[in-house]
matplotlib code that plots the C-alpha trace (Angstrom):
import matplotlib.pyplot as plt

x = [-15.1, -12.8, -8.9, -9.3, -12.1, -9.9, -7.0, -8.8, -10.2, -7.1, -5.7, -8.6, -8.1, -4.4, -5.1, -7.6, -5.0, -2.7, -5.5, -7.4, -11.0, -13.3, -15.9, -13.3, -12.2, -14.0, -12.8, -13.4, -12.2, -12.1, -10.0, -11.9, -13.5, -10.5, -7.3, -4.3, -3.1, -4.8, -4.9, -3.0, 0.1, 1.6, 3.3, 0.2, -1.7, 0.8, 0.5, -3.0, -2.7, -2.4, -3.6, -4.6, -5.3, -7.2, -6.7, -9.2, -8.6, -11.7]
y = [4.0, 1.0, 1.2, -1.1, 1.1, 4.1, 2.9, 1.8, 5.4, 6.7, 4.7, 5.6, 9.3, 9.7, 7.5, 10.5, 12.9, 11.1, 11.4, 8.4, 8.7, 8.2, 6.5, 3.7, 2.9, 0.2, 0.6, -2.4, -3.4, -7.1, -7.4, -10.0, -11.7, -12.5, -12.5, -13.6, -15.8, -16.6, -13.7, -15.5, -13.6, -10.2, -11.0, -12.7, -9.6, -7.4, -9.6, -8.9, -5.2, -4.7, -3.1, -5.2, -4.0, -5.5, -3.7, -4.8, -3.9, -3.3]
z = [-14.8, -14.5, -15.2, -18.2, -20.2, -19.1, -20.5, -23.8, -24.3, -23.8, -26.4, -28.8, -27.8, -28.9, -32.3, -33.2, -32.2, -34.8, -37.3, -37.2, -38.0, -34.9, -36.5, -38.0, -34.0, -31.9, -28.2, -25.7, -22.3, -21.8, -18.5, -16.9, -20.2, -22.3, -20.1, -22.0, -19.1, -15.8, -13.2, -10.6, -10.1, -10.1, -13.5, -15.1, -14.2, -15.7, -18.8, -19.0, -18.7, -22.8, -25.7, -28.6, -32.5, -35.2, -38.3, -41.0, -44.5, -46.7]

ax = plt.figure().add_subplot(projection="3d")
ax.plot(x, y, z, "-o")
ax.set_aspect("equal")
plt.show()
């Protein structure tokens, strides 16, 4: 399993421990598909190691 996927699953599991319903969570790793900045330096790679949340109110 890739590191980005592992990171996403760990965050999802933590949210579930805090009471978030599993059925309402979508976990994705976009490390290579959607970098925040180009992966050209160590500092930029660190910026790309991130977790993003999107809250959708119904």
